[in-house]
C-alpha positions as CSV (number, residue, x, y, z in Angstrom):
1,M,-19.1,8.5,17.2
2,D,-16.4,7.7,14.7
3,V,-18.6,5.8,12.2
4,R,-21.0,8.7,11.9
5,Y,-18.2,11.2,11.3
6,I,-16.6,9.0,8.6
7,A,-20.0,8.4,7.0
8,H,-20.5,12.1,6.9
9,L,-17.1,12.7,5.3
10,A,-17.9,10.0,2.7
11,R,-21.4,11.5,2.2
12,L,-23.1,8.2,3.3
13,E,-26.4,8.0,5.0
14,L,-26.4,5.2,7.6
15,T,-29.3,3.8,9.5
16,D,-28.8,3.4,13.3
17,E,-28.5,-0.4,12.7
18,E,-25.8,0.1,10.1
19,A,-23.9,2.5,12.3
20,A,-24.0,0.1,15.2
21,L,-22.8,-2.8,12.9
22,F,-20.0,-0.7,11.5
23,Q,-19.0,0.6,14.9
24,A,-18.5,-3.0,16.1
25,Q,-16.6,-3.9,13.0
26,L,-14.3,-0.8,13.3
27,G,-13.7,-1.8,16.9
28,Q,-12.6,-5.3,15.8
29,I,-10.3,-3.8,13.2
30,L,-8.7,-1.5,15.7
31,A,-8.2,-4.3,18.1
32,Y,-6.4,-6.3,15.4
33,V,-4.2,-3.4,14.6
34,D,-3.3,-3.2,18.3
35,Q,-2.3,-6.9,18.1
36,L,-0.1,-6.2,15.1
37,K,1.6,-3.3,17.0
38,Q,2.9,-5.8,19.6
39,L,4.9,-7.8,17.0
40,D,8.7,-7.4,17.2
41,V,9.7,-6.1,13.7
42,S,13.0,-4.6,14.7
43,G,15.0,-7.0,12.5
44,I,12.8,-6.6,9.4
45,E,13.7,-4.0,6.8
46,P,10.8,-1.8,5.6
47,T,9.6,-2.7,2.2
48,A,6.9,-1.5,-0.2
49,H,6.1,-5.0,-1.4
50,A,5.9,-8.4,0.4
51,V,7.8,-10.1,-2.5
52,P,10.8,-8.7,-4.4
53,R,9.8,-7.0,-7.7
54,V,11.9,-6.6,-10.8
55,N,11.5,-4.5,-13.8
56,V,9.7,-6.6,-16.4
57,M,9.9,-4.1,-19.3
58,R,12.0,-4.8,-22.3
59,A,15.1,-2.8,-23.1
60,D,14.4,0.5,-24.7
61,E,16.1,0.0,-28.1
62,P,15.1,1.8,-31.3
63,R,13.4,-0.3,-33.9
64,P,12.1,0.6,-37.4
65,G,8.6,2.0,-37.4
66,L,5.9,2.5,-40.0
67,S,6.7,4.5,-43.1
68,R,4.6,7.6,-43.7
69,E,2.5,5.9,-46.4
70,E,1.9,2.8,-44.1
71,A,0.8,5.1,-41.3
72,L,-1.6,7.0,-43.5
73,A,-2.9,4.0,-45.5
74,N,-6.2,3.7,-43.5
75,A,-6.6,7.4,-42.7
76,P,-10.1,8.6,-43.7
77,A,-8.6,11.9,-44.9
78,R,-5.1,13.2,-45.4
79,T,-3.3,16.1,-47.0
80,N,0.3,16.8,-47.7
81,G,1.4,13.6,-45.9
82,L,-0.5,14.4,-42.7
83,F,-3.7,13.2,-41.1
84,L,-6.6,15.6,-41.8
85,V,-8.9,15.9,-38.8
86,P,-12.0,18.1,-38.3
87,K,-11.5,21.5,-36.7
88,I,-12.8,21.4,-33.1
89,V,-11.8,24.9,-31.8
90,E,-13.1,28.0,-33.5
């Protein structure tokens, strides 16, 4: 039984009623996939998305950033122009 095997792989415990329900649903899904296989898609180019996608990111152009003093202005601790953080590795 496919549903029991898949449930075992997913570490799911199913009752007999749940397994029967899911078996019927799986059968319906596979029947629908068989219907889709009958469609003629020979003139359709394979795509990853149903609608065309374009890059929506801005151009990568250098811009001025924060000065060292601006970056360290809210630092709880600093030394020699650097952030001072607690040691976490002995």
